N, C-alpha and C positions, 0 to 999 in steps of 0.2 A: 698642146691643144690641137684639135683636128681641123682640117680644112673644111670650110662650109660650102665649097663648090665653086670656087673661081675667084676668090679674092685673096686679099692679103691675110697674113696670120692675124688671129684675134689678139688684140693688144693686151699686154699684161697690165696689172694695176699700176705699175710704174710708168706706163706709156699713156695713161689717160683713159677716159671712158669713151667707148666707140659711139659714133654718131648714129642716131636712129635712122633707119631707111626711109627714103622719101616715099610718101604714099603713092601707090600706083606704079612703083618702079618694077614690080614683079619679083623682087627678092623675097625669099621666104625667111621667116623668123628662125634663127638658129635654134636647134633643139636644146632643151635644158637637160643637163646631166644631174639627175636627182641623187645619183649615188656618189657624186663627188663630195669631198669634205668642204666644210665652210671655209670661206676665204680667210687667209691669215694676214695679219698686218704686215706692212712692208718692212724690209730689212732695216735694222737700226732703230725701229720704233720702240719706245718705252713708255710705260704708264707714267703720267706726271706725278711728281712727288709733292703731296700737299704741303709738306713742311718747307720744301725748298722754294716752291712757288705758291705762296698763300694767295687765296682768292681776294680780289680787291673788295674793300668794304662797300656796302650799299651807299648810294648817295644820300646825303643828309636831307631830310624833308625841308621844304621852304618854311620861313617864319610864319607862325600862326596855323600851321597845318596840324590836324588832330587825326588820331587813328580812327578810321570808320568803325562802326559797330559790327559785330559778327553777322554775316549774311547780307551786308549792304552791297548793292550793285549800282553802277552808274546809270543815270537816266537814259532811257532809250535802249538799254541792253535787254535781250530776252531773258526772262527768269525761268522759263521751262517749268512753271508751276511751283518753284521754290519760293518761300516767303522772303520778303525783303529784309526782315529782321529775324534773327534767331530767337526762338521762344525763351523767355527768361523764367525765373521762378514763379510758381503760381501765386496769385494774389491771396492775401489772408482770407480765410473763410470763417463763417460763424460756427462756433463749436457748441454742440447741444448741451454740454455740461459747463459752459462758461469757463471759469477758472478751475474747474475740477468738481468732483463729487466725492469727497472723502467720507461723507456720511449718508444721511437719508434724503437730502435735497441737493440739487445742483447749486453751485455758487454763482448765481446770476439772477436777474429779475425773473420772478416766477409768474406763471399764469394760473388760472383757477385749477386746471387739471393737475399741475405740479403741486399745488398746495394740498389738494385732497389726497393725491398719491403719496405725498410726504407724510401725512398723518397716518395713512394706512400702513406704509412701509415701516414707520416707527413702531407701530403696534406689533407688526410681524417680527421685527428684529428683537424686540424686548417684550415678549408677550407676558411672561410671568410678572415682571415689574409693573408694567403699565396696566394690564388687566387686574393685577392685584390691587393697585391703588383704586382703580374704578370699582372693584368689587367691595372694598372696604367702605368707600363712599356710598355705594348703592345700598349696602346693608344698613349703614347709619341712617340714611334718608328713609329707607323703607321702614325701619324700626320706629323712627319718630312719627312717620305718617300713620303707622298701625296704631300706636298708642293714642294719637290724637283722635283718630276715627273711633277707637274704642271708647275714649272718654266722652265723645259727643254722640255716641250711639243712642243714648237715652233721649237726647235732644232731637235726634233725627226721627225717633219714634213719635215724639210729641209733634214734630212737624208733620209726620204722616197722619197723625190723628186729627189734624185740622180738616182733612177731607171728610171726616166722620162727624163733624159738628152738626151737620144737618142744615136744612134750609132755614130752620128757626134761629140759627145763631146770628148774632149781630156782627157788623163789620169790625167793631172794637174787639170782639173776642177772637176773630180770625187774625186780625192784625197783631194782637197781643201774643197769640201762640206762635205766629211766624217770626216776629221780631225777637221773642224770647229764645227761640231755637237758633236763629241766625246769629244773635249776639253771642251766645256761648260758642258757636262754631268759629266766629271771627276771633274771639278771645283765645281760643286754642290754636288757631292758625298763625297768629302773630309771632309767638315764641318759636313755633315750628319753622316758620320762614327764616327767622333770625338764626336759629341753630344751623339750619341747612345752608344758609349763606356763608356762615363762618367756616363750616367744614368744607364747603366748596372752594372757598378762598385758599385753604391749606392744600387741598388736592390740586387745584390749578397751579399753585406755586411749585409743588413737587413735580408736576408734569412739565412746567417751564424749565426747571433745572434739568430734568431728564432730556428734554429736547435740546437744551443748550449744549450738552455733551454729545448727543446723538448726531448733531449736525457736523461735528468735527470727527466723527467716527471713533470716539473714545469710549472706553469702558464706563459703564454707569450702573450703579447699584442703588438700592434704597438708602444705604448708609451715606453714600456720596451725595445723593439728592437731599437727604435730610440735613446734612452738614451745611449745605448751601442755603437752605430755607430757614433753619433754626435761628440764626442771628437776626433775621428780618421777620420773625413770626408776628410780632405785634403790629408793625406797619402793614404786613400782609393782611391781617385781620381787619385793620382799619380800611384798607383799600376795598376789600370785599364788602364791608358794611356800608361805606359811603356810596359805593357803586350801586348796591342794591337799593338803598334809600333814594338815590337820585333818579334811577330809572323807574322805580315804583311810583314815587310822588309825581314825577314828570308825566308818567303815563296816566295817572288818575286825574291830574289837573287838566292836562291837554295832551293829546296823543303825540304831537310833534316834538315838544320838549323831551319827552321820554325817549323818543328815537334818537334825538340829537345827543343826549347824555349817554345812551347805550352805545353809540358808534364812536364818539369822540373819546370816551374813557374806556373803551373796550381793551386797549393795549396797556393799561396801567399795571395789571398784574405781572405780565412778563417783563415789562420795563423795570419794575421794582426788583424782581429776582435777578435778572440778568445784568442790569446796570448797577445794582447795589446802591441805589439812591435812597432818598427819603420819600415819605408819603406824598408830599407836595410835588416833589420832582417827578414822581411816577405819573401823576395826573397831567402835569404840564408836558412831559415827554410824549404821552399818549396823544394829547391834543395836537402837538406839533407834528407828529408822524402822520396823523390822519388828515391834517389840513391839506386841502388840495386834492385829496383822494377819498372824499367822504362817500361818494356813491359806490366806488369800487370796494371799499372796506365793508360798507353796508350790504352790498350784494353778496360778498363772500360769506359774511356771518349769517345772513339770512338763508343762503343755500345750505350752510352747515346746520342751521337750526331746523330747516325743513327735512333734511336727511335724517337728523336725529329723531324728529317726530314720526317720520314714516317707519323707520326701523323699530322704534319703540312700540308703535301701534301694531306692527306685524308680530313682534315677539309677544306682546301682552295680550293679543287678541284671543288665543285659546284659553288663557287663564281668566280673562274677563268673562268669556262666554260660560266657562265652568262655574264661575261665582255668581252667575245670574245678574250681571251688571246691566245687560241689555234686555232684561225681562220687561222693563217699562215701555220698550218700544212696541211690544205686542199689545199691552193694555195701558195706554197713556193715563187713564184715570186712576190707576193704582200706583201708589208710591211704594217703591221697593226699598227696604232697609236691609243691608247685608248683615249677616251674623258674623261670629268670630271666625268660622271656617272660611267664609267667603273673603274676609279681609286678609287672612293668611295666604289664601291662594293668589289674591291680587298682589300681595307683597312679594311672592316668589317671582311672578312675572316682572315686577318692578326691579327686583335685584338683577335678574338676568339681562334685562334691557339696559339698565344703568351701568352694568359692568362694561358694556361695549360703547354706549353712546357718550357717557360722561368723559372718558379720555379722548374720544374723537374730537369733540367740540373744543376741548381745552388745547389739544395739539394744533388744531387748525388756527386757533387764535394766536398761538406762539409763532407759527410759521408766517402768519400775516405780519406780525411784528418784525420778524427777521426780513421778510420781503420788503417792507417799507424802508427799513434801514439800508438794505442793499440798493434800493432805488434812490434814496435821498442822500445817503452818507457814504456810499461805497464800502459798505460793510463786507461785501464779498471778498475784497482784497485782504481785509484784516482776518477774516475767517480762513482764507487760503494760507496766509502766513502762519496763523496759529496751528493749522493742521499740517503744516510742512508740505504742502502740495505745490509742485511746480506748474506754472501755467502751461496749457497745451501748446504744441508747436504751431498749430494752425493760427494762433493769435500772434 
């Protein structure tokens, strides 16, 4: 080492560390040699052998002491913006599909939008099958309506002739002509309504079987649906007949009993097909599922009925205008009696509208049945197991 200008030699590492100069003594700081190599350890120094000299174990914690959670700091210590506790796993969040969506609806309690969307999605996924069932039902209904109207066409002409009796006709003559024509019309409408009700019961049963498999995302064909409906065909016809009688009679006697029967027994058809019970069990199951949710079920069915009426009116409007059905609006004093061509044109519009609206209302009813069971009985868990769907991780 060099001399710094008047003092003793700079001590080596073995001689100790030099004392710092006293402030104000006037001695300058020795210059640093940046080119010198790093200081080497003293002679005889060796790195410690971890095997020969093991580190002493940490002291045992006192009794009752527990490991603090990650990120914990003693009180009063600055945290520098760090959280006191390390963030853990995120809390469970609501999943939009509940236990999954293997088919056309999510396996969770549904709202009105989900129910309507489920019906439309089912039609889009199985258009040939569902619209085919609706088309067959619409053709049968339109054919029955056409023949009934054709049969009572002469009575309608007699009814129109009551306007030509003149002022000299008595009240008995006018009443006799009107009641005679209306009596024949009602006589023809009763069997028409009965046949339509029975066919509608079969169609609704087939659509219930289709929806039962579409919810699970399984393949469904007409043969599969018919194999599920055929063993319960007679009880299915009985459900349709009794339901139509109860709602019609209740509506004629008093409006309120008709609505009550319409809502409380609205789920009897899908309950019979999907639960494979008896006729009595189907009505009791429907009433049990609707109990406590009367206004909700009534509102959904009413909305589906209004949508059916609006869509049917829009589709049938050009056909009705072409058949001259609204000609009486121009001349109210004139009674318009449609001819055969007009009836055929109206039947075409009825078939087109019925092909779409008949399946829609039936599918909405089945989804309401499934929704009530998921709300009341936890059917979403059973459906998830049947479909082989694992619950989402967010749950």
